[in-house]
N, C-alpha and C positions, 0 to 999 in steps of 0.2 A: 378577226370577226368574233371569235369566241370571247375574247377579252372585252370587246365593246358590249356584247350581250350581257356579260357578267356585271360590268359597271352599271349598265342601265337597270338591270334587275336589282342590284343593291340600292340604287337611288330610288327606285319605285318602292322598295321595301321600307327604306328610311322615311320617305314621304308618308307612307301609310301609317307607320308607327307614330310619327309626329301628329298626324290627324287624330289618331285614336287617343293619344295623351291629351291633346287640346280639348277634344269633346268630353273627356272624362273629368278634366280639372277646371274648365272654365264654365261660367254660368250661361253659356250660349249653346244653342243647338245647331244642327247642320244648316238650317235655313238662315240663321243669323250670320253664319260664316259666309254663306253664298250670297254675296252682296249684289252681283249682277243677275242673279236668279237664272243662271244657265244650267244648273244641276251639277256643276263641278266647282270645287273649291280650289282656287289658284293660290300661288305663293303670295301675290300682292294682296289677296283678300285676307289671308291669314295675318299678314303683317299689319293690315289696316285694323283688323278687329283686336289685335293684341294691345293696341294703344287706346285704353279706355279708362273712364272714371265712373264712379257710381254716385248717384244722387237720389235722395229720397223724395218722392212725390206722392200726392194724394190723387187717386183716380177713382171716381164713383164711390167715394167714401172709404176706400181701402188704401192702406199704406203700401206703396209699391217702390221697388228699386228700379231706377232708370239707368241703363248703361249707355254712356255717351262717348262718342269718338273724340279723342284728344286732337285729332288732325283737323276736323272741320266742325265739330259740335253736333253732328247729326246723331240721332238716337239709334243705337244698335239693337236694343231689346228692352222690353219692360217686363219685369217679373213681379207679380202681385201675390200677396199672401191670401190664402183662401179664407173665407169667413167661417 
């Protein structure tokens, strides 16, 4: 029982470290990662968001970068430069 608790604790810690690294290094925030909007970021959501491409678009006269999923072409996030 003690070994199982140790393994679960280590896995939870690793999962937390991975989330922190992703949030600090990728251009997405927590809401962008949480695709099903349930308040939790699952492994499948992380895997989905990691496969993306960037494209430049014009929105309201501003140059923006649109992050698009490579899996299905849906927009993950749009980040626009401030005026």
